[in-house]
C-alpha positions as YAML, in Angstrom:
chain: A
units: angstrom
residues:
- id: 1
  name: MET
  ca: [6.33, -43.74, -65.38]
- id: 2
  name: GLU
  ca: [7.22, -44.72, -68.98]
- id: 3
  name: GLU
  ca: [3.08, -44.49, -69.98]
- id: 4
  name: ALA
  ca: [3.21, -40.95, -68.48]
- id: 5
  name: GLY
  ca: [6.20, -39.86, -70.35]
- id: 6
  name: ARG
  ca: [4.89, -41.51, -73.77]
- id: 7
  name: MET
  ca: [1.56, -39.92, -73.63]
- id: 8
  name: LEU
  ca: [2.72, -36.66, -72.62]
- id: 9
  name: SER
  ca: [5.36, -36.46, -75.24]
- id: 10
  name: SER
  ca: [3.00, -35.97, -77.86]
- id: 11
  name: CYS
  ca: [-0.03, -34.90, -75.65]
- id: 12
  name: ALA
  ca: [-3.71, -35.34, -76.55]
- id: 13
  name: LEU
  ca: [-5.35, -35.96, -73.33]
- id: 14
  name: CYS
  ca: [-7.80, -33.17, -74.06]
- id: 15
  name: PRO
  ca: [-10.17, -32.57, -77.65]
- id: 16
  name: ARG
  ca: [-7.78, -29.85, -78.42]
- id: 17
  name: ALA
  ca: [-4.93, -32.77, -79.20]
- id: 18
  name: CYS
  ca: [-2.20, -30.09, -79.54]
- id: 19
  name: LYS
  ca: [0.49, -32.82, -79.80]
- id: 20
  name: ALA
  ca: [2.80, -30.63, -77.56]
- id: 21
  name: ASN
  ca: [6.24, -32.66, -76.50]
- id: 22
  name: ARG
  ca: [5.08, -31.81, -72.38]
- id: 23
  name: ALA
  ca: [7.86, -34.10, -71.67]
- id: 24
  name: ASN
  ca: [10.47, -32.17, -73.31]
- id: 25
  name: GLY
  ca: [9.31, -28.93, -71.87]
- id: 26
  name: GLU
  ca: [7.06, -28.17, -74.67]
- id: 27
  name: VAL
  ca: [3.35, -26.68, -73.70]
- id: 28
  name: GLY
  ca: [0.30, -26.17, -75.14]
- id: 29
  name: PHE
  ca: [-2.99, -24.24, -74.25]
- id: 30
  name: CYS
  ca: [-2.89, -25.77, -70.63]
- id: 31
  name: LYS
  ca: [0.78, -24.42, -70.48]
- id: 32
  name: MET
  ca: [1.55, -27.32, -68.42]
- id: 33
  name: THR
  ca: [5.07, -29.79, -69.00]
- id: 34
  name: ASP
  ca: [5.28, -32.80, -67.18]
- id: 35
  name: ASP
  ca: [5.80, -31.46, -63.98]
- id: 36
  name: LEU
  ca: [3.41, -31.45, -61.76]
- id: 37
  name: TYR
  ca: [2.35, -28.17, -59.88]
- id: 38
  name: LEU
  ca: [0.00, -27.98, -56.69]
- id: 39
  name: ALA
  ca: [-1.40, -24.75, -55.07]
- id: 40
  name: ARG
  ca: [-3.33, -26.43, -51.93]
- id: 41
  name: ALA
  ca: [-3.67, -29.84, -49.84]
- id: 42
  name: ALA
  ca: [-6.07, -29.43, -47.15]
- id: 43
  name: LEU
  ca: [-9.24, -30.53, -45.72]
- id: 44
  name: HIS
  ca: [-12.19, -29.28, -47.40]
- id: 45
  name: MET
  ca: [-15.70, -28.84, -46.14]
- id: 46
  name: TRP
  ca: [-17.69, -27.29, -48.88]
- id: 47
  name: GLU
  ca: [-18.13, -30.12, -51.21]
- id: 48
  name: GLU
  ca: [-21.62, -32.31, -51.52]
- id: 49
  name: PRO
  ca: [-22.36, -33.63, -48.10]
- id: 50
  name: CYS
  ca: [-22.04, -37.09, -49.42]
- id: 51
  name: ILE
  ca: [-18.47, -36.18, -50.26]
- id: 52
  name: THR
  ca: [-17.78, -33.90, -47.42]
- id: 53
  name: GLY
  ca: [-18.68, -36.22, -44.85]
- id: 54
  name: GLU
  ca: [-18.21, -35.33, -41.06]
- id: 55
  name: THR
  ca: [-14.40, -34.83, -41.15]
- id: 56
  name: GLY
  ca: [-13.73, -33.09, -44.75]
- id: 57
  name: SER
  ca: [-12.55, -33.95, -47.92]
- id: 58
  name: GLY
  ca: [-8.99, -34.43, -48.42]
- id: 59
  name: ALA
  ca: [-8.63, -31.80, -51.72]
- id: 60
  name: ILE
  ca: [-5.63, -31.28, -53.73]
- id: 61
  name: PHE
  ca: [-6.06, -28.28, -55.74]
- id: 62
  name: PHE
  ca: [-3.76, -28.87, -58.99]
- id: 63
  name: THR
  ca: [-2.49, -25.94, -61.20]
- id: 64
  name: GLY
  ca: [-3.40, -25.33, -65.14]
- id: 65
  name: CYS
  ca: [-6.47, -26.21, -66.87]
- id: 66
  name: ASN
  ca: [-7.16, -27.11, -70.60]
- id: 67
  name: LEU
  ca: [-10.23, -24.52, -70.49]
- id: 68
  name: GLY
  ca: [-10.19, -21.16, -71.07]
- id: 69
  name: CYS
  ca: [-13.32, -19.98, -68.77]
- id: 70
  name: VAL
  ca: [-13.82, -16.28, -68.70]
- id: 71
  name: PHE
  ca: [-15.62, -16.74, -65.61]
- id: 72
  name: CYS
  ca: [-13.15, -18.86, -63.81]
- id: 73
  name: GLN
  ca: [-13.65, -19.25, -59.91]
- id: 74
  name: ASN
  ca: [-9.98, -20.21, -59.83]
- id: 75
  name: TYR
  ca: [-8.46, -17.66, -61.99]
- id: 76
  name: ASP
  ca: [-5.01, -17.84, -60.42]
- id: 77
  name: LEU
  ca: [-4.67, -21.49, -60.99]
- id: 78
  name: SER
  ca: [-5.96, -21.90, -64.71]
- id: 79
  name: HIS
  ca: [-4.77, -18.63, -65.85]
- id: 80
  name: ARG
  ca: [-1.73, -17.56, -64.13]
- id: 81
  name: GLN
  ca: [-0.36, -21.02, -63.26]
- id: 82
  name: LEU
  ca: [-0.22, -20.37, -59.42]
- id: 83
  name: GLY
  ca: [1.33, -23.59, -57.97]
- id: 84
  name: LYS
  ca: [4.46, -25.17, -56.05]
- id: 85
  name: LYS
  ca: [6.46, -27.81, -57.99]
- id: 86
  name: VAL
  ca: [6.21, -31.14, -56.14]
- id: 87
  name: SER
  ca: [7.70, -34.47, -57.33]
- id: 88
  name: ARG
  ca: [5.15, -37.86, -57.81]
- id: 89
  name: LYS
  ca: [6.82, -39.15, -54.66]
- id: 90
  name: ARG
  ca: [5.54, -35.97, -52.84]
- id: 91
  name: LEU
  ca: [2.08, -36.42, -53.81]
- id: 92
  name: LEU
  ca: [1.77, -39.90, -53.15]
- id: 93
  name: GLU
  ca: [2.73, -38.34, -49.37]
- id: 94
  name: ILE
  ca: [0.38, -35.70, -49.26]
- id: 95
  name: PHE
  ca: [-2.32, -38.52, -49.97]
- id: 96
  name: TYR
  ca: [-1.09, -40.13, -46.57]
- id: 97
  name: GLU
  ca: [-1.07, -36.89, -45.02]
- id: 98
  name: LEU
  ca: [-4.52, -36.11, -45.81]
- id: 99
  name: LYS
  ca: [-5.67, -39.36, -44.40]
- id: 100
  name: GLU
  ca: [-3.71, -38.61, -41.18]
- id: 101
  name: GLN
  ca: [-5.74, -35.23, -41.09]
- id: 102
  name: GLY
  ca: [-9.42, -37.58, -41.34]
- id: 103
  name: ALA
  ca: [-9.84, -36.80, -44.54]
- id: 104
  name: CYS
  ca: [-12.37, -39.10, -45.72]
- id: 105
  name: ASN
  ca: [-11.40, -39.38, -49.59]
- id: 106
  name: ILE
  ca: [-8.80, -37.99, -51.52]
- id: 107
  name: ASN
  ca: [-10.25, -35.18, -53.91]
- id: 108
  name: LEU
  ca: [-8.03, -34.45, -57.06]
- id: 109
  name: VAL
  ca: [-9.27, -31.23, -57.95]
- id: 110
  name: THR
  ca: [-8.64, -30.38, -61.54]
- id: 111
  name: SER
  ca: [-5.78, -32.44, -62.12]
- id: 112
  name: ASP
  ca: [-7.26, -32.85, -65.74]
- id: 113
  name: VAL
  ca: [-3.89, -32.03, -67.69]
- id: 114
  name: TYR
  ca: [-1.97, -34.47, -65.14]
- id: 115
  name: VAL
  ca: [-4.23, -37.87, -65.55]
- id: 116
  name: PRO
  ca: [-1.25, -40.11, -66.98]
- id: 117
  name: ILE
  ca: [0.82, -39.08, -63.83]
- id: 118
  name: VAL
  ca: [-2.08, -38.88, -61.33]
- id: 119
  name: ALA
  ca: [-3.22, -42.34, -62.42]
- id: 120
  name: GLU
  ca: [0.28, -43.73, -61.93]
- id: 121
  name: VAL
  ca: [0.63, -42.19, -58.36]
- id: 122
  name: ILE
  ca: [-2.89, -43.50, -57.05]
- id: 123
  name: LYS
  ca: [-1.73, -47.32, -58.26]
- id: 124
  name: GLN
  ca: [1.62, -47.08, -56.25]
- id: 125
  name: ALA
  ca: [-0.71, -45.78, -53.42]
- id: 126
  name: LYS
  ca: [-3.40, -48.75, -53.77]
- id: 127
  name: ASP
  ca: [-0.46, -51.14, -54.21]
- id: 128
  name: GLN
  ca: [0.75, -50.01, -50.66]
- id: 129
  name: GLY
  ca: [-2.74, -50.70, -49.54]
- id: 130
  name: PHE
  ca: [-3.84, -47.17, -49.38]
- id: 131
  name: ASP
  ca: [-7.81, -47.59, -48.61]
- id: 132
  name: LEU
  ca: [-9.28, -44.11, -48.97]
- id: 133
  name: PRO
  ca: [-11.76, -43.31, -51.78]
- id: 134
  name: PHE
  ca: [-10.34, -41.07, -54.76]
- id: 135
  name: VAL
  ca: [-12.49, -38.26, -56.22]
- id: 136
  name: PHE
  ca: [-11.72, -37.07, -59.69]
- id: 137
  name: ASN
  ca: [-12.89, -33.84, -59.53]
- id: 138
  name: THR
  ca: [-13.33, -32.72, -63.22]
- id: 139
  name: SER
  ca: [-14.36, -30.11, -65.96]
- id: 140
  name: SER
  ca: [-14.93, -32.90, -68.40]
- id: 141
  name: TYR
  ca: [-13.03, -31.59, -70.96]
- id: 142
  name: LEU
  ca: [-11.02, -34.66, -71.97]
- id: 143
  name: GLN
  ca: [-10.63, -37.35, -74.05]
- id: 144
  name: VAL
  ca: [-12.43, -40.64, -73.43]
- id: 145
  name: GLU
  ca: [-9.00, -42.48, -73.78]
- id: 146
  name: SER
  ca: [-7.70, -40.05, -70.79]
- id: 147
  name: VAL
  ca: [-10.59, -41.01, -68.64]
- id: 148
  name: LYS
  ca: [-9.85, -44.63, -69.50]
- id: 149
  name: LEU
  ca: [-6.79, -44.28, -67.80]
- id: 150
  name: LEU
  ca: [-8.65, -43.89, -64.54]
- id: 151
  name: ASP
  ca: [-10.53, -47.41, -64.79]
- id: 152
  name: GLY
  ca: [-10.15, -49.10, -61.67]
- id: 153
  name: LEU
  ca: [-8.51, -46.22, -59.71]
- id: 154
  name: ILE
  ca: [-11.04, -43.72, -59.20]
- id: 155
  name: ASP
  ca: [-13.95, -44.42, -56.84]
- id: 156
  name: ILE
  ca: [-15.97, -41.07, -57.39]
- id: 157
  name: TYR
  ca: [-16.49, -39.07, -60.32]
- id: 158
  name: LEU
  ca: [-17.08, -35.43, -59.66]
- id: 159
  name: PRO
  ca: [-17.56, -34.15, -63.64]
- id: 160
  name: ASP
  ca: [-18.77, -30.86, -64.74]
- id: 161
  name: PHE
  ca: [-21.57, -30.16, -67.22]
- id: 162
  name: LYS
  ca: [-21.00, -26.34, -68.02]
- id: 163
  name: PHE
  ca: [-22.77, -25.85, -71.06]
- id: 164
  name: TYR
  ca: [-24.86, -27.82, -73.54]
- id: 165
  name: THR
  ca: [-24.35, -25.71, -76.75]
- id: 166
  name: GLU
  ca: [-21.26, -25.10, -78.85]
- id: 167
  name: LYS
  ca: [-21.56, -21.48, -79.33]
- id: 168
  name: LYS
  ca: [-21.36, -20.88, -75.25]
- id: 169
  name: SER
  ca: [-18.77, -23.06, -74.95]
- id: 170
  name: ILE
  ca: [-16.57, -21.42, -77.51]
- id: 171
  name: GLU
  ca: [-17.87, -17.80, -76.21]
- id: 172
  name: TYR
  ca: [-17.25, -18.26, -72.70]
- id: 173
  name: LEU
  ca: [-14.93, -21.58, -72.45]
- id: 174
  name: LYS
  ca: [-12.95, -21.40, -75.39]
- id: 175
  name: ALA
  ca: [-13.46, -24.72, -75.51]
- id: 176
  name: PRO
  ca: [-14.56, -26.18, -79.09]
- id: 177
  name: GLY
  ca: [-16.41, -29.58, -78.81]
- id: 178
  name: TYR
  ca: [-16.83, -29.15, -75.18]
- id: 179
  name: PRO
  ca: [-20.50, -30.51, -75.16]
- id: 180
  name: ALA
  ca: [-19.69, -33.79, -76.93]
- id: 181
  name: ALA
  ca: [-16.59, -34.29, -74.63]
- id: 182
  name: ALA
  ca: [-18.51, -34.01, -71.46]
- id: 183
  name: ARG
  ca: [-21.24, -36.31, -72.50]
- id: 184
  name: ALA
  ca: [-18.53, -38.64, -73.77]
- id: 185
  name: CYS
  ca: [-16.84, -38.47, -70.66]
- id: 186
  name: ILE
  ca: [-19.86, -39.08, -68.31]
- id: 187
  name: SER
  ca: [-20.70, -41.93, -70.29]
- id: 188
  name: GLU
  ca: [-17.37, -43.75, -69.43]
- id: 189
  name: MET
  ca: [-17.47, -42.86, -66.06]
- id: 190
  name: VAL
  ca: [-21.07, -44.49, -65.58]
- id: 191
  name: SER
  ca: [-19.79, -47.22, -67.47]
- id: 192
  name: GLN
  ca: [-16.53, -48.10, -65.51]
- id: 193
  name: LEU
  ca: [-18.37, -47.95, -62.21]
- id: 194
  name: LYS
  ca: [-21.19, -49.76, -63.35]
- id: 195
  name: ARG
  ca: [-19.28, -52.56, -64.56]
- id: 196
  name: ARG
  ca: [-16.69, -52.77, -60.89]
- id: 197
  name: TYR
  ca: [-19.65, -52.60, -58.69]
- id: 198
  name: GLY
  ca: [-22.65, -53.91, -60.31]
- id: 199
  name: LYS
  ca: [-24.37, -50.23, -59.75]
- id: 200
  name: VAL
  ca: [-23.24, -46.79, -60.43]
- id: 201
  name: CYS
  ca: [-23.58, -45.13, -56.91]
- id: 202
  name: ASP
  ca: [-23.26, -46.53, -53.38]
- id: 203
  name: LEU
  ca: [-23.68, -44.51, -49.92]
- id: 204
  name: ASP
  ca: [-22.92, -45.90, -46.47]
- id: 205
  name: GLU
  ca: [-25.37, -46.16, -43.87]
- id: 206
  name: LYS
  ca: [-23.83, -42.59, -42.66]
- id: 207
  name: GLY
  ca: [-24.73, -41.16, -46.30]
- id: 208
  name: GLN
  ca: [-21.13, -40.95, -47.40]
- id: 209
  name: MET
  ca: [-20.51, -42.06, -51.04]
- id: 210
  name: LYS
  ca: [-18.43, -44.96, -51.36]
- id: 211
  name: HIS
  ca: [-18.81, -44.84, -55.20]
- id: 212
  name: GLY
  ca: [-20.72, -43.06, -57.86]
- id: 213
  name: VAL
  ca: [-20.86, -40.23, -60.33]
- id: 214
  name: ILE
  ca: [-22.12, -37.02, -59.29]
- id: 215
  name: VAL
  ca: [-22.76, -34.45, -62.39]
- id: 216
  name: ARG
  ca: [-22.66, -30.83, -61.23]
- id: 217
  name: HIS
  ca: [-23.71, -27.94, -63.24]
- id: 218
  name: LEU
  ca: [-23.25, -24.04, -62.05]
- id: 219
  name: LEU
  ca: [-26.35, -21.76, -63.09]
- id: 220
  name: MET
  ca: [-25.00, -18.96, -65.38]
- id: 221
  name: PRO
  ca: [-26.44, -15.65, -65.63]
- id: 222
  name: GLY
  ca: [-29.35, -16.06, -68.41]
- id: 223
  name: GLY
  ca: [-28.52, -19.97, -68.47]
- id: 224
  name: LEU
  ca: [-31.56, -21.54, -67.20]
- id: 225
  name: LEU
  ca: [-32.30, -22.62, -70.76]
- id: 226
  name: GLU
  ca: [-28.97, -24.12, -70.87]
- id: 227
  name: ALA
  ca: [-29.24, -25.64, -67.46]
- id: 228
  name: LYS
  ca: [-32.77, -27.25, -68.14]
- id: 229
  name: MET
  ca: [-31.33, -28.94, -71.31]
- id: 230
  name: ILE
  ca: [-28.54, -30.57, -69.36]
- id: 231
  name: VAL
  ca: [-30.57, -31.86, -66.69]
- id: 232
  name: LYS
  ca: [-33.21, -33.42, -69.04]
- id: 233
  name: ASP
  ca: [-30.52, -34.70, -71.41]
- id: 234
  name: LEU
  ca: [-28.71, -36.35, -68.55]
- id: 235
  name: TYR
  ca: [-31.80, -37.49, -66.75]
- id: 236
  name: GLN
  ca: [-33.04, -38.94, -69.96]
- id: 237
  name: SER
  ca: [-29.62, -40.83, -70.24]
- id: 238
  name: TYR
  ca: [-28.98, -42.24, -66.98]
- id: 239
  name: LYS
  ca: [-32.17, -41.71, -64.79]
- id: 240
  name: ASP
  ca: [-31.36, -42.33, -61.31]
- id: 241
  name: GLN
  ca: [-28.11, -43.83, -61.83]
- id: 242
  name: VAL
  ca: [-26.27, -40.79, -61.22]
- id: 243
  name: TYR
  ca: [-26.71, -37.75, -58.77]
- id: 244
  name: PHE
  ca: [-27.32, -34.27, -59.86]
- id: 245
  name: SER
  ca: [-26.02, -31.15, -58.04]
- id: 246
  name: LEU
  ca: [-27.22, -28.02, -58.93]
- id: 247
  name: LEU
  ca: [-24.96, -24.81, -57.99]
- id: 248
  name: ASN
  ca: [-25.92, -21.24, -57.29]
- id: 249
  name: GLN
  ca: [-22.33, -19.99, -56.24]
- id: 250
  name: TYR
  ca: [-21.74, -18.50, -59.11]
- id: 251
  name: THR
  ca: [-19.46, -15.20, -58.15]
- id: 252
  name: PRO
  ca: [-18.89, -12.73, -60.84]
- id: 253
  name: LEU
  ca: [-15.06, -11.82, -60.45]
- id: 254
  name: THR
  ca: [-16.19, -8.35, -62.37]
- id: 255
  name: GLU
  ca: [-12.11, -7.72, -62.84]
- id: 256
  name: HIS
  ca: [-11.96, -10.50, -65.66]
- id: 257
  name: LEU
  ca: [-15.38, -9.69, -67.26]
- id: 258
  name: LYS
  ca: [-15.19, -6.27, -68.52]
- id: 259
  name: ASP
  ca: [-15.62, -7.64, -71.85]
- id: 260
  name: TYR
  ca: [-18.64, -9.99, -70.97]
- id: 261
  name: PRO
  ca: [-21.38, -7.74, -69.20]
- id: 262
  name: LYS
  ca: [-23.82, -10.81, -68.99]
- id: 263
  name: LEU
  ca: [-21.85, -12.57, -66.98]
- id: 264
  name: ARG
  ca: [-21.10, -9.70, -64.33]
- id: 265
  name: GLU
  ca: [-24.75, -10.24, -63.27]
- id: 266
  name: ARG
  ca: [-25.75, -12.25, -59.99]
- id: 267
  name: VAL
  ca: [-27.92, -15.62, -60.83]
- id: 268
  name: ARG
  ca: [-31.49, -14.49, -59.65]
- id: 269
  name: GLU
  ca: [-33.00, -16.51, -57.03]
- id: 270
  name: ARG
  ca: [-36.03, -17.37, -59.09]
- id: 271
  name: GLU
  ca: [-34.22, -18.60, -61.91]
- id: 272
  name: TYR
  ca: [-32.26, -21.16, -59.51]
- id: 273
  name: GLN
  ca: [-35.66, -22.23, -57.89]
- id: 274
  name: GLU
  ca: [-37.06, -22.46, -61.41]
- id: 275
  name: LEU
  ca: [-34.53, -24.99, -62.16]
- id: 276
  name: VAL
  ca: [-34.63, -26.85, -58.98]
- id: 277
  name: ASP
  ca: [-38.58, -27.42, -59.70]
- id: 278
  name: TYR
  ca: [-37.91, -28.35, -63.15]
- id: 279
  name: ALA
  ca: [-35.43, -31.15, -62.00]
- id: 280
  name: CYS
  ca: [-37.89, -32.53, -59.66]
- id: 281
  name: HIS
  ca: [-40.84, -32.20, -62.14]
- id: 282
  name: LEU
  ca: [-38.54, -34.47, -64.67]
- id: 283
  name: GLY
  ca: [-38.56, -37.27, -61.65]
- id: 284
  name: ILE
  ca: [-35.04, -36.26, -60.38]
- id: 285
  name: SER
  ca: [-34.66, -37.77, -56.72]
- id: 286
  name: LYS
  ca: [-31.08, -38.37, -56.12]
- id: 287
  name: GLY
  ca: [-29.57, -35.10, -55.94]
- id: 288
  name: TYR
  ca: [-28.43, -31.81, -54.43]
- id: 289
  name: MET
  ca: [-29.16, -28.21, -54.24]
- id: 290
  name: GLN
  ca: [-27.97, -25.20, -52.63]
- id: 291
  name: GLU
  ca: [-30.38, -23.06, -50.25]
- id: 292
  name: GLY
  ca: [-29.73, -19.29, -49.24]
- id: 293
  name: GLU
  ca: [-27.13, -17.46, -50.21]
- id: 294
  name: ALA
  ca: [-24.28, -19.33, -51.55]
- id: 295
  name: ILE
  ca: [-22.75, -16.79, -53.85]
- id: 296
  name: SER
  ca: [-19.42, -15.59, -51.80]
- id: 297
  name: GLU
  ca: [-15.96, -15.41, -52.37]
- id: 298
  name: SER
  ca: [-15.57, -17.43, -49.37]
- id: 299
  name: PHE
  ca: [-16.39, -20.72, -51.41]
- id: 300
  name: ILE
  ca: [-12.80, -19.96, -53.29]
- id: 301
  name: PRO
  ca: [-10.31, -21.30, -50.91]
- id: 302
  name: ALA
  ca: [-6.74, -19.32, -50.47]
- id: 303
  name: PHE
  ca: [-4.22, -20.67, -52.89]
- id: 304
  name: ASP
  ca: [-1.51, -20.35, -50.55]
- id: 305
  name: PHE
  ca: [0.40, -23.85, -50.83]
- id: 306
  name: ARG
  ca: [-1.02, -25.13, -47.80]
- id: 307
  name: GLY
  ca: [-0.10, -28.94, -47.26]
- id: 308
  name: VAL
  ca: [1.99, -28.56, -50.10]
...
């Protein structure tokens, strides 16, 4: 725990580098100290098929976020800091409980602001022989040094790439430097797994991912051009070394969007299909798309402290 305490005594986990002494109760943009807060720990059936598997992903939803997304789908966690305080020991116990429930992996959802703590708990689990893959489900607004703390611990990286331009990142994420940070984080993730396994992605005979990188992009209203730029940039960089997941499930939670009229619209089906067609035209063969009407608040689980 000494390493986590040292890093959180002058926090620079993300590009904001606010230097808050979180170990002493001080908070920065994310509003979190060095205490762990969780909102839900349960089997989750709504990830990509290679993550969900047949039995479900063991998803642990962490409280707090270093982004300020005005359209956030998990607003209660990120903006209102809804969560229950748990110990490191309790987090470790949750890993085992999810395994007993049949989880095919442990899915750490937005644990970005807790990276040093999570790394230490995963090390404890692995030292005890815990054998499920760990998934790092991230917004990608981290320093590369933070991602390096997870080297050898995370089997599957599930990073977002939300916006391609600095302008949109500042306007909608309140996150200066987001595009550069996301690129650097994804590059580090790919490098880690390539060094560790010889190749980045590998699926078993059932189509379940054993290790790999899946880059997610949620298509936003009027965001087709940025989406194409992201897909092209990543494909030119990695070709089929990584998987792509193109999402159309954007849900306009209008109570938070009164000052952002463009984001109060829904994504048009033809725009999403154009993005998928563009990805295919580039040559992308490893990826996921969403079919039919995916826009629904049912994709947002109840943060009722289940399993916490």
